[in-house]
MDTraj code that builds the backbone (N, CA, C; nanometers):
import mdtraj as md
import numpy as np

residues = "UNK UNK UNK UNK UNK UNK UNK UNK UNK UNK UNK UNK UNK UNK UNK UNK UNK UNK UNK UNK UNK UNK UNK UNK UNK UNK UNK UNK UNK UNK UNK UNK UNK UNK UNK UNK UNK UNK UNK UNK UNK UNK UNK UNK UNK UNK UNK UNK UNK UNK UNK UNK UNK UNK UNK UNK UNK UNK UNK UNK UNK UNK UNK UNK UNK UNK UNK UNK UNK UNK UNK UNK UNK UNK UNK UNK UNK UNK UNK UNK UNK UNK UNK UNK UNK UNK UNK UNK UNK UNK UNK UNK UNK UNK UNK UNK UNK UNK UNK UNK UNK UNK UNK UNK UNK UNK UNK UNK UNK UNK UNK UNK UNK UNK UNK UNK UNK UNK UNK UNK UNK UNK UNK UNK UNK UNK UNK UNK UNK UNK UNK UNK UNK UNK UNK UNK UNK UNK UNK UNK UNK UNK UNK UNK UNK UNK UNK".split()
xyz = np.array([
    [0.0810, -0.1179, 0.0000],
    [0.0000, 0.0000, 0.0000],
    [0.0861, 0.1253, 0.0000],
    [0.1966, 0.1219, 0.0721],
    [0.2844, 0.2382, 0.0732],
    [0.3347, 0.2723, -0.0663],
    [0.3633, 0.1704, -0.1452],
    [0.4094, 0.1933, -0.2812],
    [0.2975, 0.2588, -0.3618],
    [0.1760, 0.2092, -0.3467],
    [0.0637, 0.2631, -0.4226],
    [0.0213, 0.4012, -0.3730],
    [0.0336, 0.4260, -0.2437],
    [0.0018, 0.5582, -0.1885],
    [0.1128, 0.6590, -0.2172],
    [0.2282, 0.6084, -0.2591],
    [0.3445, 0.6924, -0.2875],
    [0.3775, 0.7804, -0.1679],
    [0.3786, 0.7194, -0.0501],
    [0.4046, 0.7945, 0.0726],
    [0.5543, 0.8230, 0.0865],
    [0.5824, 0.9407, 0.1380],
    [0.7211, 0.9800, 0.1592],
    [0.7780, 0.9174, 0.2858],
    [0.6910, 0.8879, 0.3794],
    [0.7346, 0.8289, 0.5061],
    [0.6512, 0.7033, 0.5337],
    [0.6892, 0.5903, 0.4750],
    [0.6082, 0.4689, 0.4871],
    [0.5923, 0.4175, 0.6298],
    [0.6926, 0.4385, 0.7150],
    [0.6811, 0.3908, 0.8535],
    [0.5707, 0.4661, 0.9269],
    [0.5600, 0.5945, 0.9022],
    [0.4548, 0.6745, 0.9658],
    [0.3180, 0.6325, 0.9157],
    [0.3059, 0.6083, 0.7862],
    [0.1792, 0.5636, 0.7289],
    [0.1375, 0.4306, 0.7907],
    [0.2299, 0.3359, 0.7987],
    [0.2011, 0.2057, 0.8593],
    [0.1597, 0.2205, 1.0046],
    [0.2321, 0.3031, 1.0779],
    [0.2024, 0.3252, 1.2190],
    [0.0632, 0.3852, 1.2375],
    [0.0300, 0.4861, 1.1582],
    [-0.0998, 0.5511, 1.1716],
    [-0.2149, 0.4575, 1.1353],
    [-0.2006, 0.3842, 1.0274],
    [-0.3075, 0.2938, 0.9848],
    [-0.3262, 0.1809, 1.0864],
    [-0.2165, 0.1240, 1.1357],
    [-0.2269, 0.0176, 1.2352],
    [-0.2825, 0.0693, 1.3673],
    [-0.2360, 0.1856, 1.4085],
    [-0.2783, 0.2421, 1.5366],
    [-0.4233, 0.2888, 1.5341],
    [-0.4725, 0.3293, 1.4185],
    [-0.6105, 0.3783, 1.4091],
    [-0.7094, 0.2700, 1.4507],
    [-0.6855, 0.1471, 1.4072],
    [-0.7754, 0.0373, 1.4433],
    [-0.7682, 0.0072, 1.5928],
    [-0.6484, 0.0097, 1.6481],
    [-0.6323, -0.0191, 1.7912],
    [-0.6938, 0.0919, 1.8750],
    [-0.6716, 0.2170, 1.8345],
    [-0.7319, 0.3302, 1.9058],
    [-0.8847, 0.3218, 1.8993],
    [-0.9375, 0.2847, 1.7842],
    [-1.0820, 0.2666, 1.7708],
    [-1.1337, 0.1548, 1.8596],
    [-1.0608, 0.0452, 1.8672],
    [-1.1003, -0.0680, 1.9510],
    [-1.1070, -0.0288, 2.0980],
    [-1.0060, 0.0420, 2.1436],
    [-1.0035, 0.0867, 2.2830],
    [-1.1176, 0.1851, 2.3086],
    [-1.1339, 0.2818, 2.2189],
    [-1.2387, 0.3828, 2.2339],
    [-1.3765, 0.3189, 2.2335],
    [-1.3998, 0.2278, 2.1409],
    [-1.5296, 0.1615, 2.1316],
    [-1.5635, 0.0784, 2.2531],
    [-1.4634, 0.0120, 2.3091],
    [-1.4902, -0.0719, 2.4266],
    [-1.5256, 0.0125, 2.5489],
    [-1.4718, 0.1344, 2.5553],
    [-1.5061, 0.2226, 2.6671],
    [-1.6328, 0.3038, 2.6405],
    [-1.6620, 0.3317, 2.5142],
    [-1.7743, 0.4192, 2.4788],
    [-1.9055, 0.3445, 2.4572],
    [-1.9090, 0.2159, 2.4793],
    [-2.0267, 0.1352, 2.4480],
    [-2.1426, 0.1575, 2.5464],
    [-2.1155, 0.2053, 2.6659],
    [-2.2181, 0.2173, 2.7703],
    [-2.3426, 0.2936, 2.7253],
    [-2.3328, 0.4124, 2.6675],
    [-2.4555, 0.4819, 2.6248],
    [-2.5366, 0.4029, 2.5211],
    [-2.4666, 0.3273, 2.4373],
    [-2.5360, 0.2459, 2.3373],
    [-2.6095, 0.1292, 2.4033],
    [-2.5475, 0.0725, 2.5075],
    [-2.6122, -0.0360, 2.5806],
    [-2.7376, 0.0135, 2.6530],
    [-2.7373, 0.1393, 2.6946],
    [-2.8550, 0.1968, 2.7595],
    [-2.9680, 0.2226, 2.6604],
    [-2.9306, 0.2476, 2.5349],
    [-3.0295, 0.2850, 2.4327],
    [-3.0846, 0.1648, 2.3553],
    [-3.0023, 0.0637, 2.3323],
    [-3.0406, -0.0521, 2.2513],
    [-3.0369, -0.1788, 2.3361],
    [-3.1125, -0.2791, 2.2927],
    [-3.0988, -0.4102, 2.3562],
    [-2.9657, -0.4702, 2.3116],
    [-2.9176, -0.5687, 2.3856],
    [-2.7892, -0.6291, 2.3511],
    [-2.7939, -0.6958, 2.2136],
    [-2.9024, -0.7646, 2.1835],
    [-2.9137, -0.8299, 2.0518],
    [-2.9143, -0.7267, 1.9396],
    [-2.9884, -0.6197, 1.9587],
    [-2.9941, -0.5141, 1.8573],
    [-2.8582, -0.4487, 1.8391],
    [-2.7897, -0.4257, 1.9489],
    [-2.6589, -0.3618, 1.9406],
    [-2.5563, -0.4536, 1.8743],
    [-2.5653, -0.5823, 1.8995],
    [-2.4753, -0.6771, 1.8319],
    [-2.4980, -0.6715, 1.6816],
    [-2.6228, -0.6753, 1.6400],
    [-2.6539, -0.6681, 1.4961],
    [-2.6066, -0.5360, 1.4352],
    [-2.6335, -0.4268, 1.5048],
    [-2.5974, -0.2946, 1.4546],
    [-2.4464, -0.2795, 1.4420],
    [-2.3729, -0.3199, 1.5437],
    [-2.2273, -0.3055, 1.5373],
    [-2.1648, -0.3994, 1.4345],
    [-2.2257, -0.5152, 1.4121],
    [-2.1788, -0.6035, 1.3044],
    [-2.1925, -0.5353, 1.1688],
    [-2.3077, -0.4760, 1.1442],
    [-2.3308, -0.4069, 1.0160],
    [-2.2400, -0.2861, 1.0001],
    [-2.2259, -0.2079, 1.1069],
    [-2.1434, -0.0877, 1.0991],
    [-1.9948, -0.1209, 1.0857],
    [-1.9496, -0.2271, 1.1520],
    [-1.8091, -0.2654, 1.1371],
    [-1.7827, -0.3181, 0.9958],
    [-1.8795, -0.3881, 0.9374],
    [-1.8642, -0.4337, 0.7985],
    [-1.8590, -0.3145, 0.7032],
    [-1.9443, -0.2152, 0.7259],
    [-1.9434, -0.0947, 0.6422],
    [-1.8104, -0.0201, 0.6569],
    [-1.7583, -0.0146, 0.7779],
    [-1.6296, 0.0516, 0.8010],
    [-1.5164, -0.0231, 0.7309],
    [-1.5238, -0.1559, 0.7290],
    [-1.4216, -0.2344, 0.6592],
    [-1.4254, -0.2063, 0.5089],
    [-1.5442, -0.1855, 0.4559],
    [-1.5562, -0.1520, 0.3129],
    [-1.4888, -0.0174, 0.2842],
    [-1.4980, 0.0767, 0.3771],
    [-1.4314, 0.2071, 0.3595],
    [-1.2810, 0.1921, 0.3380],
    [-1.2212, 0.0916, 0.3968],
    [-1.0758, 0.0746, 0.3903],
    [-1.0287, 0.0149, 0.2578],
    [-1.1190, -0.0178, 0.1704],
    [-1.0820, -0.0871, 0.0477],
    [-1.0529, 0.0073, -0.0688],
    [-1.0502, 0.1365, -0.0421],
    [-1.0232, 0.2349, -0.1462],
    [-0.8880, 0.3010, -0.1189],
    [-0.8140, 0.3289, -0.2224],
    [-0.6779, 0.3793, -0.2092],
    [-0.6778, 0.5289, -0.1793],
    [-0.7140, 0.5606, -0.0565],
    [-0.7117, 0.6978, -0.0069],
    [-0.6697, 0.6898, 0.1390],
    [-0.5559, 0.7494, 0.1716],
    [-0.4985, 0.7364, 0.3049],
    [-0.5972, 0.7770, 0.4139],
    [-0.6621, 0.8910, 0.3978],
    [-0.7522, 0.9401, 0.5023],
    [-0.8774, 0.8535, 0.5140],
    [-0.9260, 0.8044, 0.4033],
    [-1.0419, 0.7149, 0.4067],
    [-1.0056, 0.5831, 0.4745],
    [-0.8877, 0.5329, 0.4462],
    [-0.8409, 0.4098, 0.5128],
    [-0.8260, 0.4344, 0.6621],
    [-0.7688, 0.5483, 0.6986],
    [-0.7484, 0.5820, 0.8392],
    [-0.8819, 0.5907, 0.9130],
    [-0.9771, 0.6604, 0.8553],
    [-1.1103, 0.6734, 0.9166],
    [-1.1794, 0.5376, 0.9216],
    [-1.1719, 0.4613, 0.8130],
    [-1.2330, 0.3288, 0.8092],
    [-1.1753, 0.2348, 0.9134],
    [-1.0436, 0.2390, 0.9313],
    [-0.9797, 0.1529, 1.0314],
    [-1.0219, 0.1930, 1.1727],
    [-1.0274, 0.3248, 1.1991],
    [-1.0712, 0.3699, 1.3313],
    [-1.2152, 0.3261, 1.3571],
    [-1.3038, 0.3492, 1.2599],
    [-1.4445, 0.3115, 1.2780],
    [-1.4607, 0.1605, 1.2906],
    [-1.3836, 0.0853, 1.2123],
    [-1.3887, -0.0602, 1.2238],
    [-1.3487, -0.1031, 1.3648],
    [-1.2409, -0.0450, 1.4163],
    [-1.1985, -0.0754, 1.5525],
    [-1.3019, -0.0325, 1.6552],
    [-1.3609, 0.0853, 1.6365],
    [-1.4609, 0.1373, 1.7302],
    [-1.5810, 0.0431, 1.7400],
    [-1.6376, 0.0087, 1.6256],
    [-1.7554, -0.0786, 1.6268],
    [-1.7204, -0.2207, 1.6707],
    [-1.5988, -0.2643, 1.6406],
    [-1.5552, -0.3957, 1.6876],
    [-1.5384, -0.3966, 1.8389],
    [-1.4874, -0.2876, 1.8946],
    [-1.4757, -0.2767, 2.0406],
    [-1.6115, -0.2817, 2.1072],
    [-1.7077, -0.2094, 2.0501],
    [-1.8457, -0.2148, 2.1009],
    [-1.9001, -0.3568, 2.0919],
    [-1.8725, -0.4230, 1.9807],
    [-1.9221, -0.5584, 1.9570],
    [-1.8639, -0.6585, 2.0564],
    [-1.7357, -0.6494, 2.0841],
    [-1.6717, -0.7430, 2.1761],
    [-1.7316, -0.7300, 2.3160],
    [-1.7479, -0.6065, 2.3626],
    [-1.8041, -0.5853, 2.4960],
    [-1.9488, -0.6332, 2.5016],
    [-2.0274, -0.5963, 2.4020],
    [-2.1690, -0.6343, 2.3998],
    [-2.1850, -0.7857, 2.3893],
    [-2.1039, -0.8494, 2.3070],
    [-2.1112, -0.9956, 2.2935],
    [-2.0752, -1.0659, 2.4234],
    [-1.9747, -1.0151, 2.4923],
    [-1.9361, -1.0745, 2.6209],
    [-2.0478, -1.0606, 2.7230],
    [-2.1089, -0.9431, 2.7293],
    [-2.2205, -0.9225, 2.8219],
    [-2.3384, -1.0128, 2.7862],
    [-2.3662, -1.0256, 2.6582],
    [-2.4755, -1.1103, 2.6130],
    [-2.4506, -1.2556, 2.6530],
    [-2.3283, -1.3029, 2.6288],
    [-2.2949, -1.4410, 2.6674],
    [-2.3086, -1.4623, 2.8174],
    [-2.2660, -1.3641, 2.8952],
    [-2.2793, -1.3748, 3.0407],
    [-2.4251, -1.3833, 3.0833],
    [-2.5129, -1.3150, 3.0117],
    [-2.6550, -1.3135, 3.0468],
    [-2.7294, -1.4399, 3.0057],
    [-2.6881, -1.5027, 2.8982],
    [-2.7656, -1.6168, 2.8465],
    [-2.7034, -1.7532, 2.8770],
    [-2.5779, -1.7551, 2.9198],
    [-2.5109, -1.8821, 2.9456],
    [-2.5346, -1.9246, 3.0899],
    [-2.5822, -2.0469, 3.1099],
    [-2.5977, -2.0963, 3.2472],
    [-2.4620, -2.1033, 3.3168],
    [-2.4628, -2.0847, 3.4455],
    [-2.3389, -2.0864, 3.5238],
    [-2.2625, -2.2169, 3.5028],
    [-2.3339, -2.3264, 3.4905],
    [-2.2676, -2.4561, 3.4734],
    [-2.1917, -2.4657, 3.3404],
    [-2.2268, -2.3844, 3.2426],
    [-2.1620, -2.3882, 3.1101],
    [-2.0692, -2.2684, 3.0871],
    [-2.0537, -2.1827, 3.1861],
    [-1.9752, -2.0599, 3.1694],
    [-1.8309, -2.0890, 3.1291],
    [-1.7705, -2.1906, 3.1871],
    [-1.6322, -2.2244, 3.1517],
    [-1.6217, -2.2688, 3.0073],
    [-1.7238, -2.3340, 2.9574],
    [-1.7224, -2.3851, 2.8205],
    [-1.7337, -2.2728, 2.7177],
    [-1.8170, -2.1716, 2.7447],
    [-1.8437, -2.0666, 2.6470],
    [-1.7760, -1.9337, 2.6781],
    [-1.7195, -1.9180, 2.7946],
    [-1.6636, -1.7904, 2.8374],
    [-1.5529, -1.7361, 2.7498],
    [-1.4777, -1.8226, 2.6866],
    [-1.3644, -1.7786, 2.6059],
    [-1.4021, -1.7517, 2.4609],
    [-1.5248, -1.7812, 2.4209],
    [-1.5604, -1.7806, 2.2787],
    [-1.5475, -1.6441, 2.2119],
    [-1.5799, -1.5366, 2.2821],
    [-1.5682, -1.4039, 2.2214],
    [-1.4221, -1.3726, 2.1898],
    [-1.3348, -1.3927, 2.2865],
    [-1.1927, -1.3661, 2.2623],
    [-1.1336, -1.4619, 2.1594],
    [-1.1793, -1.5852, 2.1608],
    [-1.1322, -1.6818, 2.0615],
    [-1.1697, -1.6361, 1.9206],
    [-1.2902, -1.5846, 1.9057],
    [-1.3335, -1.5334, 1.7756],
    [-1.2505, -1.4150, 1.7293],
    [-1.2204, -1.3245, 1.8205],
    [-1.1389, -1.2076, 1.7870],
    [-0.9988, -1.2505, 1.7445],
    [-0.9375, -1.3361, 1.8226],
    [-0.8018, -1.3814, 1.7927],
    [-0.7983, -1.4607, 1.6623],
    [-0.8982, -1.5419, 1.6370],
    [-0.9042, -1.6179, 1.5117],
    [-0.9162, -1.5238, 1.3921],
    [-0.9993, -1.4216, 1.4037],
    [-1.0134, -1.3238, 1.2952],
    [-0.8841, -1.2499, 1.2672],
    [-0.8144, -1.2096, 1.3731],
    [-0.6855, -1.1422, 1.3560],
    [-0.5853, -1.2364, 1.2907],
    [-0.5847, -1.3620, 1.3330],
    [-0.4923, -1.4594, 1.2773],
    [-0.5173, -1.4797, 1.1271],
    [-0.6426, -1.4867, 1.0872],
    [-0.6746, -1.5047, 0.9455],
    [-0.6180, -1.3896, 0.8630],
    [-0.6406, -1.2669, 0.9110],
    [-0.5900, -1.1501, 0.8369],
    [-0.4377, -1.1468, 0.8332],
    [-0.3730, -1.1846, 0.9434],
    [-0.2266, -1.1860, 0.9459],
    [-0.1695, -1.2933, 0.8539],
    [-0.2315, -1.4104, 0.8524],
    [-0.1846, -1.5176, 0.7644],
    [-0.2006, -1.4767, 0.6183],
    [-0.3061, -1.4031, 0.5883],
    [-0.3256, -1.3548, 0.4511],
    [-0.2112, -1.2626, 0.4091],
    [-0.1473, -1.1968, 0.5048],
    [-0.0365, -1.1077, 0.4755],
    [0.0863, -1.1791, 0.4196],
    [0.0977, -1.3091, 0.4419],
    [0.2098, -1.3843, 0.3866],
    [0.2118, -1.3802, 0.2340],
    [0.0969, -1.3592, 0.1727],
    [0.0868, -1.3628, 0.0273],
    [0.1045, -1.2264, -0.0375],
    [0.1318, -1.1238, 0.0430],
    [0.1598, -0.9917, -0.0127],
    [0.2966, -0.9920, -0.0796],
    [0.3112, -0.9195, -0.1891],
    [0.4422, -0.9140, -0.2552],
    [0.5412, -0.8288, -0.1747],
    [0.6688, -0.8461, -0.2025],
    [0.7724, -0.7628, -0.1400],
    [0.7472, -0.6170, -0.1785],
    [0.7756, -0.5262, -0.0852],
    [0.7392, -0.3862, -0.1058],
    [0.8208, -0.3151, -0.2128],
    [0.9368, -0.3651, -0.2471],
    [1.0208, -0.2965, -0.3450],
    [1.0126, -0.3591, -0.4843],
    [0.9024, -0.4251, -0.5154],
    [0.8869, -0.4896, -0.6452],
    [0.7794, -0.4197, -0.7284],
    [0.7796, -0.4493, -0.8574],
    [0.6780, -0.3932, -0.9470],
    [0.5406, -0.4513, -0.9142],
    [0.5391, -0.5761, -0.8699],
    [0.4128, -0.6403, -0.8318],
    [0.3449, -0.5663, -0.7169],
    [0.4239, -0.5119, -0.6258],
    [0.3682, -0.4365, -0.5123],
    [0.2967, -0.3106, -0.5596],
    [0.3454, -0.2512, -0.6657],
    [0.2839, -0.1294, -0.7180],
    [0.1517, -0.1574, -0.7886],
    [0.1289, -0.2833, -0.8259],
    [0.0102, -0.3159, -0.9039],
    [-0.0904, -0.4042, -0.8303],
    [-0.0526, -0.4626, -0.7192],
    [-0.1400, -0.5581, -0.6511],
    [-0.2593, -0.4894, -0.5854],
    [-0.3682, -0.5597, -0.5821],
    [-0.4867, -0.5151, -0.5096],
    [-0.5193, -0.6113, -0.3956],
    [-0.4265, -0.6987, -0.3646],
    [-0.4486, -0.7999, -0.2620],
    [-0.4716, -0.7382, -0.1240],
    [-0.4157, -0.6205, -0.0986],
    [-0.4373, -0.5542, 0.0299],
    [-0.5859, -0.5248, 0.0504],
    [-0.6591, -0.5053, -0.0589],
    [-0.8040, -0.4824, -0.0486],
    [-0.8755, -0.6073, 0.0015],
    [-0.8276, -0.7223, -0.0400],
    [-0.8850, -0.8488, 0.0080],
    [-0.8640, -0.8620, 0.1588],
    [-0.7435, -0.8266, 0.2041],
    [-0.7125, -0.8366, 0.3477],
    [-0.7995, -0.7408, 0.4272],
    [-0.8094, -0.6158, 0.3827],
    [-0.8916, -0.5178, 0.4550],
    [-1.0409, -0.5480, 0.4430],
    [-1.0819, -0.6084, 0.3323],
    [-1.2238, -0.6388, 0.3123],
    [-1.2683, -0.7694, 0.3739],
    [-1.1747, -0.8550, 0.4087],
    [-1.2073, -0.9855, 0.4674],
    [-1.2967, -0.9751, 0.5903],
    [-1.2718, -0.8843, 0.6844],
    [-1.3599, -0.8752, 0.8010],
    [-1.5051, -0.8417, 0.7655],
    [-1.5260, -0.7676, 0.6582],
    [-1.6640, -0.7347, 0.6183],
    [-1.7390, -0.8619, 0.5786],
    [-1.6680, -0.9536, 0.5136],
    [-1.7302, -1.0792, 0.4740],
    [-1.7514, -1.1747, 0.5894],
    [-1.6597, -1.1702, 0.6849],
    [-1.6707, -1.2600, 0.7996],
    [-1.7798, -1.2134, 0.8927],
])
top = md.Topology()
chain = top.add_chain()
for i, resn in enumerate(residues, 1):
    res = top.add_residue(resn, chain, resSeq=i)
    for name in ("N", "CA", "C"):
        top.add_atom(name, md.element.get_by_symbol(name[0]), res)
traj = md.Trajectory(xyz[None], top)
């Protein structure tokens, strides 16, 4: 992406894009309370799933600021989703089954991250002509929308 964005400082671009998602995740996990007061947990899970998918679609266009905003929003709605899903599981899972299902939200998050990271193995080297022409980064950024 740095080759295609023709960035003068690729390390800064990488840092900002990566950090935007993490900052959104942290912000969303703390900011979810007013949404939980306004929506039911099931409704909020559905809403944050749709909004995080829409945010992932934003990241599929070659515009640095759009990618940055999309990554932040994806992280924000994902943070809301993780907290809401955990609360929902706590409310519907019997105490006797809590050990069996308690890890499922985090397992899902880690599995999703692993899938996207493994997809990165197929990216071309950054100093090649293939890197300037590939659109595979769009598949990686768009994968969460499909999942």
